[in-house]
C-alpha positions in Angstrom: -84.4 8.4 -51.4 -83.9 4.6 -50.6 -80.5 3.8 -50.2 -80.9 0.8 -53.2 -82.3 3.7 -55.0 -79.2 6.0 -54.6 -76.8 3.2 -55.6 -78.9 2.5 -58.5 -78.5 5.9 -60.2 -75.5 5.2 -61.7 -73.3 1.8 -62.0 -70.0 3.7 -61.5 -69.2 6.3 -58.3 -66.0 8.1 -58.9 -65.2 9.5 -55.6 -63.1 12.6 -55.5 -61.6 15.6 -53.4 -58.6 16.8 -52.0 -56.0 15.0 -50.3 -56.7 14.8 -46.4 -60.3 15.3 -46.6 -61.1 11.5 -46.1 -62.1 10.7 -49.5 -60.8 7.0 -49.1 -62.8 6.9 -46.1 -65.9 8.1 -48.0 -65.4 5.2 -50.7 -65.3 2.5 -47.6 -68.5 4.4 -46.2 -70.4 3.9 -49.1 -69.2 0.4 -49.9 -70.4 -1.0 -46.7 -73.9 1.1 -47.0 -74.5 -0.4 -50.3 -73.5 -4.0 -49.5 -75.8 -3.2 -46.5 -78.4 -2.7 -48.8 -77.9 -5.9 -50.7 -75.9 -4.9 -53.7 -72.9 -6.3 -54.7 -69.7 -3.6 -54.5 -66.5 -3.5 -56.4 -64.2 -1.2 -55.1 -61.1 0.2 -57.4 -58.3 2.3 -56.0 -56.0 3.7 -58.5 -52.7 5.0 -56.5 -51.8 2.1 -54.5 -51.3 4.2 -51.4 -54.8 5.0 -50.0 -54.9 2.4 -46.8 -58.3 0.8 -47.9 -57.6 -2.5 -47.3 -56.0 -1.5 -43.8 -59.4 -0.1 -42.7 -61.0 -3.8 -43.4 -58.1 -5.3 -41.7 -57.1 -7.2 -44.5 -53.8 -7.1 -46.8 -52.9 -4.8 -49.6 -54.7 -4.7 -52.6 -53.5 -6.3 -55.9 -54.6 -5.9 -59.4 -56.3 -9.6 -58.7 -59.9 -8.7 -57.3 -60.0 -9.5 -53.3 -62.8 -9.7 -51.0 -62.9 -7.1 -48.1 -66.2 -8.5 -46.6 -69.4 -9.7 -47.3 -70.5 -8.2 -50.7 -67.3 -6.2 -51.1 -64.6 -6.9 -53.4 -61.9 -4.9 -54.3 -58.6 -4.5 -56.4 -56.0 -1.8 -57.4 -55.5 -1.0 -61.1 -52.0 0.4 -62.4 -51.3 1.3 -66.1 -49.2 -1.3 -66.5 -51.2 -4.2 -65.4 -54.1 -2.8 -67.2 -52.0 -2.4 -70.3 -50.8 -5.9 -69.8 -54.6 -7.0 -69.5 -55.7 -5.2 -72.7 -52.9 -6.9 -74.8 -53.6 -10.2 -73.3 -57.5 -10.0 -74.1 -56.7 -8.9 -77.5 -54.5 -12.2 -78.3 -51.4 -10.2 -77.7 -49.8 -12.4 -74.5 -46.7 -12.7 -76.7 -46.1 -8.9 -76.8 -47.2 -8.1 -73.6 -44.4 -10.3 -72.2 -41.7 -8.9 -74.4 -42.8 -5.3 -73.4 -42.2 -6.4 -69.7 -39.0 -8.3 -70.1 -37.3 -5.5 -72.3 -38.6 -2.5 -70.0 -40.4 -1.0 -72.8 -43.8 -1.0 -71.4 -43.3 2.5 -69.6 -42.3 3.5 -73.2 -45.4 2.6 -74.9 -47.8 3.7 -71.6 -46.4 7.4 -72.1 -46.1 7.6 -75.7 -49.3 9.9 -75.7 -50.2 12.2 -72.9 -52.9 10.9 -70.8 -52.2 7.6 -71.8 -51.7 5.9 -68.5 -55.2 7.3 -67.3 -57.0 5.9 -70.1 -55.7 2.6 -69.8 -56.8 2.4 -66.0 -60.4 4.0 -67.2 -60.5 1.8 -70.0 -60.4 -0.9 -67.4 -62.8 0.6 -65.4 -65.4 1.0 -68.4 -65.0 -2.9 -69.1 -65.8 -3.7 -65.8 -68.6 -1.3 -65.8 -69.8 -3.1 -69.3 -69.2 -6.9 -68.2 -71.7 -6.1 -65.1 -68.5 -6.7 -62.5 -70.5 -6.0 -59.7 -74.0 -4.0 -58.9 -72.0 -0.9 -57.9 -68.3 -0.1 -58.8 -66.9 2.7 -56.8 -63.6 4.3 -58.1 -61.7 5.7 -55.3 -59.9 8.6 -57.6 -56.8 10.2 -57.3 -56.5 13.8 -55.2 -58.5 16.6 -56.3 -55.8 18.4 -58.9 -54.9 14.8 -60.4 -58.5 13.8 -60.5 -59.3 16.5 -63.1 -56.5 15.7 -65.6 -57.5 12.0 -64.8 -61.1 12.3 -66.1 -60.1 14.6 -68.5 -57.6 12.3 -70.5 -60.0 10.7 -72.5 -60.8 14.0 -74.2 -57.6 14.6 -74.6 -56.7 11.0 -76.2 -59.8 12.1 -78.7 -58.1 15.2 -79.8 -54.2 13.7 -80.2 -55.2 10.5 -81.5 -57.3 10.2 -84.9 -57.7 6.6 -85.5 -56.9 3.3 -84.2 -58.0 1.4 -80.9 -56.7 3.9 -78.5 -58.9 6.4 -80.0 -61.4 3.9 -79.7 -60.8 3.2 -76.2 -61.2 6.7 -75.6 -64.5 7.4 -77.1 -65.7 4.7 -74.9 -64.8 5.9 -71.9 -66.0 9.5 -72.8 -69.5 7.6 -73.3 -69.1 6.2 -70.1 -68.2 9.4 -68.2 -70.7 11.6 -70.1 -73.6 9.4 -68.9 -75.2 10.0 -65.6 -77.0 6.4 -65.8 -73.5 5.1 -65.7 -71.4 7.2 -64.0 -71.4 10.2 -61.2 -68.8 12.0 -59.2 -69.3 12.3 -55.8 -66.9 15.1 -54.5 -65.5 15.0 -50.9 -64.8 18.0 -48.7 -64.0 19.0 -45.1 -66.1 22.0 -43.7 -63.2 24.6 -43.8 -62.4 27.6 -46.0 -59.6 26.2 -48.2 -60.9 22.9 -49.0 -64.2 24.4 -50.0 -62.9 26.9 -52.1 -61.2 23.6 -54.0 -64.0 21.4 -54.1 -66.2 24.2 -55.8 -63.3 25.1 -58.5 -63.1 21.2 -59.2 -67.0 20.8 -59.0 -67.0 23.4 -62.0 -64.1 22.2 -63.8 -65.6 18.7 -63.6 -69.0 19.8 -65.2 -67.9 22.2 -67.6 -64.8 20.3 -69.0 -65.3 16.4 -68.2 -69.1 16.4 -68.4 -69.5 14.4 -65.8 -72.7 14.4 -63.7 -72.2 15.6 -60.0 -73.7 13.7 -57.1 -74.5 15.0 -53.5 -71.4 16.6 -51.8 -69.8 14.8 -49.1 -69.0 17.1 -46.4 -66.8 14.9 -43.7 -65.7 15.4 -40.6 -68.5 17.7 -39.0 -68.4 18.5 -35.2 -72.1 17.7 -33.8 -73.8 19.8 -31.3 -73.0 19.1 -28.0 -75.6 16.9 -26.3 -78.4 18.5 -24.6 -77.1 22.0 -25.7 -74.7 22.0 -23.0 -73.7 25.3 -21.8 -70.0 26.8 -21.4 -69.7 28.0 -18.0 -68.4 26.9 -15.0 -71.7 26.9 -12.9 -73.2 24.5 -15.4 -70.2 22.1 -15.1 -70.6 22.1 -11.1 -74.3 21.3 -11.4 -73.6 18.8 -13.9 -71.4 17.0 -11.3 -73.6 17.5 -8.4 -76.2 15.8 -10.3 -74.3 12.6 -10.9 -72.7 12.6 -7.3 -69.1 13.5 -8.6 -66.3 15.5 -7.6 -65.1 17.8 -10.3 -62.1 20.2 -9.4 -61.6 23.6 -10.4 -59.0 22.8 -12.5 -61.2 20.1 -14.3 -63.9 22.5 -14.6 -61.9 25.2 -16.2 -60.7 22.5 -18.5 -64.2 21.3 -19.7 -65.5 25.0 -20.1 -62.9 25.4 -22.3 -63.0 22.6 -24.4 -66.6 23.2 -24.7 -66.0 26.5 -25.7 -63.5 25.2 -28.5 -66.2 22.7 -29.6 -68.9 24.7 -30.0 -66.6 27.6 -31.9 -65.4 25.0 -34.3 -68.9 23.9 -34.9 -70.2 27.4 -35.7 -67.4 27.9 -38.0 -68.2 24.4 -39.6 -71.7 25.6 -40.0 -70.8 29.0 -41.5 -68.3 26.7 -44.2 -71.1 24.5 -45.1 -73.6 27.3 -45.7 -71.1 29.0 -47.7 -70.4 25.7 -49.8 -74.6 25.6 -50.5 -74.6 29.2 -51.7 -71.6 28.2 -53.9 -72.5 25.0 -55.3 -76.4 24.2 -55.4 -75.9 20.6 -54.9 -77.3 18.7 -51.9 -74.9 18.2 -49.1 -74.7 14.7 -46.7 -72.8 15.7 -43.6 -70.5 13.0 -42.0 -69.4 13.3 -38.3 -66.1 13.8 -37.1 -64.6 10.4 -35.4 -62.7 11.3 -32.3 -60.0 8.4 -33.7 -56.5 7.8 -34.4 -57.2 5.1 -37.3 -60.1 4.2 -39.1 -60.8 0.3 -39.0 -64.3 -1.6 -39.9 -66.2 -0.3 -36.6 -65.4 3.5 -37.7 -66.5 3.0 -41.1 -70.0 1.4 -40.1 -70.3 4.5 -38.3 -70.0 6.5 -41.2 -71.8 4.3 -43.2 -74.6 5.0 -41.1 -74.6 8.3 -41.4 -74.3 8.4 -45.1 -77.0 6.3 -45.4 -79.2 8.1 -43.2 -77.9 11.7 -45.3 -79.0 9.8 -48.6 -82.5 9.0 -46.8 -83.0 12.7 -46.6 -82.4 13.0 -50.5 -85.4 13.6 -52.9 -85.9 10.8 -55.0 -84.8 11.1 -58.8 -87.8 12.7 -61.1 
């Protein structure tokens, strides 16, 4: 599938996964890949602690839209700011100022369970309807909160029978349940516990939320050793001789152990990826493990290229 076609399958991509699996990094990689295909991108992060801006060497995100690079804009959405924005857009600017000055904003935002989430999702819906960008990528909360976050509109529909809040919830449900407008990309790493949690999250989201699931992104995959390198001392010595370099016995032993560990990890990861495919019949896109202490734009570009290559292997939509 062409990258531009993939990014056109939905207007909103919700990237979700267990904390620590690289959800925000995948968000950045998808944004760079989509921008590279000539599409305008808007990233929305909802927790304010993702470190997304630092990957692009930019200052922290604010509620106001800012640029992360050519074709990529980003902003953070908080319930308080979204509520004020909603009131101002509906001619209630004076009331919004009073809510802020009186400290009543928290009471309003928490009056109904799930109200904070619906305020954020309502703003996402508004941005999607206004065609704020060709592609909107929502860096969702970590997996546990992501489920309640996406379930909040249906909870509001059960709790509120009439009024603008119900209308907002209904509109958000329409967005989430339409695969042409929204889909969820789940991210994991090829380890047992994250895979188990992703499978549980996937079925919960599909059954209870009704959101379409896109391909699973398996992050942090070790690539096989180049040239099928072996893990015995004789081969290491032979390779060293070929490039006319002396390698001590200790160095040889260290390299043999490192190569054996790498191959063992690679094998275990393949097992988990296969187990995931059996438990969850969705396409997989694997991204490489980066041996870097921090992720910045060069590393994001590497992952974006790998993501684009993985998307190219997907079957085109029927």
